VMD Tcl script that builds the backbone (N, CA, C; Angstrom):
set m [mol new atoms 177]
animate dup $m
set s [atomselect $m all]
$s set {name element resname resid chain x y z} {
  {N N UNK 1 A 32.308 -34.290 -63.563}
  {CA C UNK 1 A 33.294 -34.479 -64.258}
  {C C UNK 1 A 34.379 -33.368 -64.374}
  {N N UNK 2 A 35.775 -33.723 -63.344}
  {CA C UNK 2 A 36.848 -33.158 -63.306}
  {C C UNK 2 A 37.546 -32.363 -64.690}
  {N N UNK 3 A 37.621 -30.974 -64.683}
  {CA C UNK 3 A 38.452 -30.617 -65.850}
  {C C UNK 3 A 39.497 -31.854 -66.639}
  {N N UNK 4 A 39.595 -32.013 -67.431}
  {CA C UNK 4 A 40.339 -32.433 -68.223}
  {C C UNK 4 A 40.293 -34.254 -68.419}
  {N N UNK 5 A 38.991 -34.337 -68.013}
  {CA C UNK 5 A 38.484 -35.798 -67.999}
  {C C UNK 5 A 37.715 -36.215 -69.288}
  {N N UNK 6 A 38.387 -37.332 -70.291}
  {CA C UNK 6 A 38.107 -37.096 -71.402}
  {C C UNK 6 A 36.992 -38.663 -71.744}
  {N N UNK 7 A 36.396 -39.062 -70.301}
  {CA C UNK 7 A 35.590 -39.696 -70.569}
  {C C UNK 7 A 34.010 -39.884 -71.335}
  {N N UNK 8 A 33.714 -38.524 -71.042}
  {CA C UNK 8 A 32.393 -38.219 -71.930}
  {C C UNK 8 A 32.724 -38.095 -73.480}
  {N N UNK 9 A 34.011 -38.368 -74.064}
  {CA C UNK 9 A 34.200 -38.426 -75.400}
  {C C UNK 9 A 34.327 -39.690 -76.345}
  {N N UNK 10 A 33.482 -39.712 -77.279}
  {CA C UNK 10 A 33.550 -41.029 -78.300}
  {C C UNK 10 A 34.525 -41.299 -78.560}
  {N N UNK 11 A 35.074 -43.059 -78.830}
  {CA C UNK 11 A 36.264 -43.302 -79.255}
  {C C UNK 11 A 36.591 -42.264 -80.839}
  {N N UNK 12 A 35.732 -41.868 -81.502}
  {CA C UNK 12 A 35.932 -41.249 -82.882}
  {C C UNK 12 A 36.192 -40.028 -82.597}
  {N N UNK 13 A 35.999 -39.116 -81.452}
  {CA C UNK 13 A 36.635 -37.728 -81.135}
  {C C UNK 13 A 37.575 -38.020 -80.673}
  {N N UNK 14 A 38.464 -39.038 -79.325}
  {CA C UNK 14 A 39.491 -39.372 -79.305}
  {C C UNK 14 A 40.139 -39.563 -80.129}
  {N N UNK 15 A 40.213 -40.008 -81.468}
  {CA C UNK 15 A 41.128 -40.532 -82.401}
  {C C UNK 15 A 41.604 -39.279 -83.207}
  {N N UNK 16 A 40.267 -38.436 -83.286}
  {CA C UNK 16 A 40.498 -37.364 -84.142}
  {C C UNK 16 A 41.473 -36.405 -83.446}
  {N N UNK 17 A 41.370 -36.434 -82.270}
  {CA C UNK 17 A 41.875 -35.171 -81.350}
  {C C UNK 17 A 43.505 -35.652 -81.327}
  {N N UNK 18 A 43.483 -37.206 -81.312}
  {CA C UNK 18 A 44.932 -38.039 -81.632}
  {C C UNK 18 A 46.000 -37.277 -82.885}
  {N N UNK 19 A 45.087 -37.747 -84.003}
  {CA C UNK 19 A 45.554 -36.863 -85.005}
  {C C UNK 19 A 45.623 -35.965 -85.532}
  {N N UNK 20 A 45.089 -34.691 -84.963}
  {CA C UNK 20 A 45.188 -33.412 -84.524}
  {C C UNK 20 A 46.137 -32.746 -84.112}
  {N N UNK 21 A 46.605 -33.587 -82.787}
  {CA C UNK 21 A 47.426 -32.885 -81.915}
  {C C UNK 21 A 48.781 -33.439 -82.628}
  {N N UNK 22 A 48.992 -34.957 -83.193}
  {CA C UNK 22 A 50.165 -34.938 -84.319}
  {C C UNK 22 A 50.710 -33.978 -85.153}
  {N N UNK 23 A 49.589 -33.628 -85.931}
  {CA C UNK 23 A 49.770 -32.669 -86.957}
  {C C UNK 23 A 50.387 -31.396 -86.600}
  {N N UNK 24 A 49.935 -31.121 -85.166}
  {CA C UNK 24 A 50.272 -29.575 -85.003}
  {C C UNK 24 A 51.373 -29.775 -84.471}
  {N N UNK 25 A 52.386 -30.702 -83.692}
  {CA C UNK 25 A 53.297 -31.342 -83.137}
  {C C UNK 25 A 54.311 -31.703 -84.038}
  {N N UNK 26 A 54.099 -32.044 -85.524}
  {CA C UNK 26 A 54.716 -31.851 -86.710}
  {C C UNK 26 A 55.117 -30.173 -87.144}
  {N N UNK 27 A 53.906 -29.536 -86.330}
  {CA C UNK 27 A 54.344 -27.970 -86.987}
  {C C UNK 27 A 55.414 -27.544 -85.887}
  {N N UNK 28 A 55.567 -28.164 -85.213}
  {CA C UNK 28 A 56.703 -27.435 -84.110}
  {C C UNK 28 A 56.101 -27.204 -82.548}
  {N N UNK 29 A 54.886 -27.335 -82.507}
  {CA C UNK 29 A 54.356 -26.780 -81.049}
  {C C UNK 29 A 54.554 -28.153 -80.314}
  {N N UNK 30 A 55.062 -27.561 -78.489}
  {CA C UNK 30 A 55.183 -28.298 -77.580}
  {C C UNK 30 A 54.047 -29.286 -77.584}
  {N N UNK 31 A 53.869 -30.565 -76.935}
  {CA C UNK 31 A 53.118 -31.592 -76.590}
  {C C UNK 31 A 51.791 -30.945 -75.904}
  {N N UNK 32 A 52.038 -30.042 -74.881}
  {CA C UNK 32 A 50.894 -29.401 -73.936}
  {C C UNK 32 A 49.848 -28.582 -75.118}
  {N N UNK 33 A 50.480 -27.573 -75.727}
  {CA C UNK 33 A 49.867 -26.780 -76.542}
  {C C UNK 33 A 49.322 -27.713 -77.607}
  {N N UNK 34 A 49.845 -28.846 -77.988}
  {CA C UNK 34 A 49.152 -28.876 -79.328}
  {C C UNK 34 A 47.957 -30.029 -78.933}
  {N N UNK 35 A 48.153 -30.366 -77.300}
  {CA C UNK 35 A 46.903 -31.177 -77.051}
  {C C UNK 35 A 45.643 -30.572 -76.485}
  {N N UNK 36 A 46.129 -28.997 -76.327}
  {CA C UNK 36 A 45.157 -28.132 -75.905}
  {C C UNK 36 A 44.321 -27.744 -77.283}
  {N N UNK 37 A 45.192 -27.378 -77.961}
  {CA C UNK 37 A 44.379 -27.213 -79.278}
  {C C UNK 37 A 43.328 -27.657 -80.069}
  {N N UNK 38 A 44.310 -29.129 -80.230}
  {CA C UNK 38 A 43.474 -30.515 -80.812}
  {C C UNK 38 A 42.238 -30.708 -79.951}
  {N N UNK 39 A 42.091 -30.846 -78.704}
  {CA C UNK 39 A 40.565 -30.834 -77.886}
  {C C UNK 39 A 39.990 -29.577 -78.551}
  {N N UNK 40 A 40.401 -28.566 -78.306}
  {CA C UNK 40 A 39.502 -27.210 -78.573}
  {C C UNK 40 A 38.750 -27.291 -80.352}
  {N N UNK 41 A 39.507 -27.818 -81.108}
  {CA C UNK 41 A 39.513 -28.184 -82.643}
  {C C UNK 41 A 38.143 -28.936 -82.268}
  {N N UNK 42 A 37.987 -30.151 -81.312}
  {CA C UNK 42 A 37.304 -31.496 -81.411}
  {C C UNK 42 A 36.222 -30.979 -80.915}
  {N N UNK 43 A 36.564 -30.179 -79.968}
  {CA C UNK 43 A 34.879 -29.380 -79.074}
  {C C UNK 43 A 34.225 -28.336 -80.410}
  {N N UNK 44 A 35.308 -27.581 -81.104}
  {CA C UNK 44 A 34.621 -26.754 -82.054}
  {C C UNK 44 A 33.692 -27.433 -82.746}
  {N N UNK 45 A 34.491 -28.431 -83.245}
  {CA C UNK 45 A 33.805 -29.121 -84.715}
  {C C UNK 45 A 32.238 -29.866 -83.679}
  {N N UNK 46 A 32.437 -30.593 -82.795}
  {CA C UNK 46 A 31.269 -31.468 -82.247}
  {C C UNK 46 A 30.622 -30.943 -81.324}
  {N N UNK 47 A 30.865 -29.762 -80.883}
  {CA C UNK 47 A 30.322 -28.941 -79.459}
  {C C UNK 47 A 30.298 -30.181 -78.456}
  {N N UNK 48 A 31.566 -30.427 -78.249}
  {CA C UNK 48 A 31.587 -31.104 -76.510}
  {C C UNK 48 A 31.997 -32.718 -77.028}
  {N N UNK 49 A 31.258 -33.055 -75.631}
  {CA C UNK 49 A 31.407 -34.803 -75.553}
  {C C UNK 49 A 30.272 -35.477 -76.423}
  {N N UNK 50 A 30.247 -37.190 -75.726}
  {CA C UNK 50 A 28.849 -37.516 -76.669}
  {C C UNK 50 A 27.875 -37.156 -76.912}
  {N N UNK 51 A 27.058 -37.392 -78.157}
  {CA C UNK 51 A 26.126 -37.053 -78.302}
  {C C UNK 51 A 25.046 -38.329 -77.981}
  {N N UNK 52 A 24.088 -37.886 -77.443}
  {CA C UNK 52 A 22.800 -38.565 -76.798}
  {C C UNK 52 A 21.882 -38.594 -77.810}
  {N N UNK 53 A 21.039 -39.460 -78.292}
  {CA C UNK 53 A 19.798 -39.678 -79.186}
  {C C UNK 53 A 20.173 -39.494 -80.552}
  {N N UNK 54 A 21.234 -39.878 -81.264}
  {CA C UNK 54 A 21.992 -39.672 -82.814}
  {C C UNK 54 A 21.605 -40.873 -83.433}
  {N N UNK 55 A 20.569 -41.957 -82.597}
  {CA C UNK 55 A 19.710 -42.483 -83.475}
  {C C UNK 55 A 18.215 -42.054 -83.923}
  {N N UNK 56 A 17.974 -43.154 -84.926}
  {CA C UNK 56 A 16.571 -43.220 -85.274}
  {C C UNK 56 A 15.581 -42.956 -84.440}
  {N N UNK 57 A 14.719 -41.925 -84.460}
  {CA C UNK 57 A 13.495 -42.240 -83.572}
  {C C UNK 57 A 12.582 -43.145 -83.940}
  {N N UNK 58 A 12.078 -44.018 -83.331}
  {CA C UNK 58 A 10.621 -44.994 -83.399}
  {C C UNK 58 A 9.618 -43.959 -83.241}
  {N N UNK 59 A 8.845 -45.175 -84.006}
  {CA C UNK 59 A 7.359 -44.115 -84.179}
  {C C UNK 59 A 6.801 -44.920 -82.705}
}
mol reanalyze $m
mol bondsrecalc $m
mol representation Tube
mol addrep $m
């Protein structure tokens, strides 16, 4: 996966990043810096992309 590829993220993580990015832009950051910080925040909370095996374990 090349740098900057967001395909490994869930839709929820993408929405969170967009919301965070908008918040940073309202605070006066330029678009590129806001986007970097938004994805860094999502990564900090979720430790990266999609989580596998998040469902219940079957016996």
